[in-house]
N, C-alpha and C positions, 0 to 999 in steps of 0.2 A: 764454045756451049758450056765449056766452065764459069767463063766473066760471064754468061746470062742466068747461070742458078743464084748467086747472091744477090744480084737484084731484084730478081722473080722474088724471093725470098719477105726482103726486105720492102717489096712493094705489098706483099701480103701482110708483112706485119702491121705497119703501116694503118691499113684498112684494118685487123683485127683491131686497133689500138682504139681508132677513128669509134668504131661499133661499142665499146666498152665505155665509152665517155658521153654524158649528154653536153655537147655544146652547144650553146646559143648563140647566133652574132647579128650582136648589132652596130647599127652605125648612128652617132650624132653628130650634131656642129657642134662645135665651140669657140668662143671667139675671146682676146683678150686687148684690155690697152697697151700694151706693151708694142715700144714704136722698135725694139732691135727684134730680129726675125731669129739670132741664135740663141736670145732668151725666152721667144714668145712658145716656139716648137714646143723644148721640151713643157713649159706650165701649160699648154695647150693637150696635152697627151695626157699630163696628170689631172686636169679637166676630166676629162674623156672618161679616164678610168672611177673616177670619183661621181659622175653622173650614170654612168651601166651600170658604178656597183650600186647606189641610191634604187634606179629604177628596179632592179631586180631585187632586192631585199624588202622592198615595198609588198613588189607583184609574191612573194612568199611569203610573207608574215601580217603584213597589209599596213595601210597610210598612219591606223591608231598605232598601233604596236612600234612602229618604226620612230614615230614621234614620240612616244615614252618612253622608250630606249634609244633615243639619239645619241646622248654620249657614250653610250659603252658600245653602242654599232659604228662609232666612231672611233671609239679608242681600240675596240677590240676584233672589229671586221674588215673596215677601209681600208684601216693603215695594211693590212695585209690580204691588198687586193692584189697581188702579183700572184697571190697562191692561187686561186680560181679565174686570174684572165691570162690565159697564157700565150695568146694573141692580141695583138694591138697592130693597126697600119695607120700611117699617118697618109692623111689625102695632101693636095696640094697648100699650101702655104696662101690666101688671099687677104689684100692687104683691104681692110674695111675702109668707106666711103668717110672721102677727108682727111686723110690719113693716119684713122685714128686707129691704131694696133693690129690687125691680122683677125682673121678666123678660117678653119679648117673641119674639115670632115675627116672623125677615124674612123677605123673599123673594127670592133673589139670582138673576140669573142670569148664565151664566159661558161667556165666548167658549173652545172649546176650543183651536180654530185656534189663537187668539194667546196660551194659554197653552202649548201643545206648542213655539210657537217660542220663547219665554223658554226652558223647558226645552234647544230645542237650544243656543240661543246658549251655556247654559252646561253645555254638555255632557252634562246631565243625560236627555236624552229616551230613548238607545241600550238595548237592554232588556238588554244586559250589561256589565261591566267590563271586561271584555280587550280586547282590542284585537282585530278579528274578523280570520282568521285564509285566505287564499286561496291554494290547489292550484292551480297552473297543469299541466295535460297538454296540450298541442297538439302534434300529429301534425305535420311537414314534410313535405312531399311536391315533388320534382322531377321533373315528366314529362318534363323536356329529356332527364337526365342516366339516368333512370327508376330514380331511389334516394330513403330514406326513413328519416326521423330524427326520432327521440322519448328523450327523459332518460331511459324507462324501460324501450327495446329493449334485446335482447342482442343487442348489435352494440360494439363498439372505436369510442370516440369521434376515436382516432387514423389512421380508417379514410380514408384520403386521397381515396376517392370521396365520401365523406360530410363533409368537413370546414368545406364551406363553410357545408351544413344547421346545423352544428352552432355553427358562429360565430356563424351568425344567431338560432340558438334563443337562445342566450346573452344575444346582444341582448338580445331580447324580456323574459329575466326581467328582465334590471338595467330596464329601461323600466316595464314593469311594476310592480317593485317600487317606482320613484321616484315614479311617477302617483299608486297606490295608498295612498302612507306620507302624501302630500300630504292625501289625504281619509281619514284616518284610520284605515285599513288594510292590515293586513301578506303580500304576495305573496311565498310562498315563492320561495327560487330553486332546487329541484330538481337541474339539473343542475349547477350550481355546486357544491353538496353535496353530489353525487353518489347522490343518494338509490337511483338504480338497483341499487347495490351491496348495499343492507338488502333488496331485495324476493328473493320467491325463483323461481326458475324459471321457474312456471308465469305468474310475472306478468309478464314481461317478452317477451311476445308485442306483433304488431306491433298487433291491437285492444285495448281496455283492457276485460274483463267490467264489465257494475254492478257485480258484488258487488266489484272487485277498487276500483273508487272507492269504495264506502262503506267498506271497509276502512281505505284509505289516510287518508279523511277522517278516521278516528276515530286510528290512529295517529300522525299529525300533526297530530291535532285544527286541522283545519280545516273550518268548517264550510260551507264554498262551494268548488267546485272551478269552475276555468275551464277549459273541454273545446272543441277543437274544430281545424282543421286552417288552415294556412299553405299553397297551391297553387303553386306556380311552373309553367309552358308559356310554349308561344308566343304572339307579340301576333297577331289578327288582321292579314294584309298585313303583317307586318313580319321576316322572320326571324330579328334580330338584336336583336329586343324580345324583353322578356319581360313577361307578365302576368302578376301577382300577386293572388292571391285570398284572401281573407282573412274567413274564418268563426270566431267566435268563442263562446262563450254560458254564461254563468255559473250555476252550477245549484247549487240547497240541496240537501247529499246526504241530509237526512235523509226529503223527498220528493219529489227531483226535480223543483222548483218553478225556472223559468225566473228569474229576478233580475234579469239586464244581459245585453244583444247585442248585438255588431255584425256588419255584413257589409260589405265593403266589396271593389272593385276598383280595383286600378292598372294604370298602362303601364309601365313604363321608357324610358327612352331608348333609342336605337340605341349596340351596343358591346360589348363584350367582357361576357361572362355578371356575373360576382363582379363585378363594377364597378359596373355597370348596376344591379343587385338590391343592393347595398349601402348605395350612393346614394338609390336608393328609399324601402329599408326604414327609413333613417336620418329619413328625411321623415317616413314613416309613423307611426316609432314616438313623436315630438312629440304627435303629436294622439290617434290608437285607442286610446292607453291609459288617458289621463285621461276619451275618451269612457266607458271601461265603468268606471271608478272612478267618474264622479259617477253614471250609472246606479244603481250598486252603495250609494252612498250615500243616493241617491235610496228605492230598497229597504229601507234600514235603518231612515231618519227613518220611512217608514210603518209599520213595526215588522213587513214583509214576511220579513225573516232570522227564524229561531228559532220561527218560529209555523206551525202545521200545520192541516188540514184535519179537522174534527171533526163530528160530529153530531150536533143537538138533533130528540129526538124528544116531541112535543106532542101529549098524549091526549086528545080533545075536541074540541068543536066551536068555530071561531073566525071570525066572520065575514070577510069579506075585506077589509074597512077594520084590524080588530083583528088576519090576518094581516100585512099589512103593515108597522104599528106597532107589530108586536111585533119587528119587524128594528130599529128605531130604540132603541126600549125597550132592548133586550139591549143594544146597540153602549153606550148610555148608565149604564146599571148595569156592564155591564164592561167596561173600557174597551180592553183586552187585545183585545177582539174585532174585528178590521179589517174584517170583511164578514159577511154574514148571505144565504142565496140558499135559496130552495126549491126542494127535491129530488123530494117527492111529495106530493101534497095526494090525500090518498081518503077520503070520509067524516069520521069520527072519528078522524082521525090525519093529520098533519102533520109530515114531516122535511125538518129544515131544515140545511143546511150550511154550518159557520163556519169561517173563517179565523182561528187564533185563539193568542199565544206563553202562555196557561194553558190547561191542561188540564179537561177535562170535570170532575174531581172538586172541582178549585178551583171553578171556573163554581157548583158546587154549592153552595159554602160560601157564595158569596157571593152566592144566591139564598134562602138556607136560610131566611129571616125573612118570604119570602113577593115573590112579583114578579106586578104587576097593569100588564095593557093596556086602557087604552079604560075601566075599570070589572071590567074579566073578571082574577078572582086567577089564578094559576097555581102549584102548590107543586111542588117537587121529589119525583122518585118515587124513582130510583137514578142511579147515575153510574158508568162504569166511566174503563177509559184511554181509550176512543175517541169514547164518546156518553155523553148525557145524557138523561132522557125525564121530562120534565114532565108532570101532568094537566090541567086544567082544573075547576075547581072550583063546582060546578053550584049 
């Protein structure tokens, strides 16, 4: 019994390790004109590693970006393929026709998480080349003096009653821009640049309509809107202290998805209103914008930004294990698919919702040569801007 326990622990630990890594298995055929088997085999193994690496990188960042960065990828990623290809198994070395060298099948397993980290370290993981732009749309509400301020509102910035809110709004813009630049984003300063002057009178109301947000994001090329409110009110139990309530949410404008969010409350010291508020906000602006920027960066790394929700309809019967396997198989086949969830299972029809940075038409091209899940073959029926239909081959 004492001999069995360590073995069971080893098996459990091995299973746990496999569960923690995302391994993708690929089998490739490679060939060489080298006539010496001892020389041919390592050549073919190197070719296989290079081919698998190249295919996976193209799936993650796209053909166009791969071509533009070929030299960097060759120097920084491909030469380190051993770090993300932990397993390679050579098949039988087979002579080619007319004794023109050899060919061989090689089975490899790639750790996609490690490959993505390498791509990220070298600035190649993001879905776009341009610096992601963020447009702040933050309302300031002073309940103590019944005042409101937002850079888009139809009020004069030199209004004496709103001068303090205007100053604090500018300070937030500066803090956001500084913090976001450190994470590779560009936060626009709409108040400093007087963007309000470019708006129609209908867009200068206190409440911003969703259609206006979408329009602004297009006009100023900002895929992310930072919307929210900073509210100033009396602190409980202290008449000369201020409670500052900050609620900010970063939204992807194409689909309204939340990609970053913070909510904080702070109490100032007792004292003159403007002085204690300015002092506390100076402290807040040293940390809160960085928190938002870090959340946004994480969403960007994961591909959540610039991705959208689509549907994939499967016509025909899939058993329960195949239904689960379908989700992982699709993500391995199309790396831009970030998540797959069942939305409807009814008889001979299953509808999945996918989160993807490539549209169904492109996914259909990737699956054009057929798609197999646990020995069940599926073919593409049709694809539109919003959905893709597959059918199970009988």
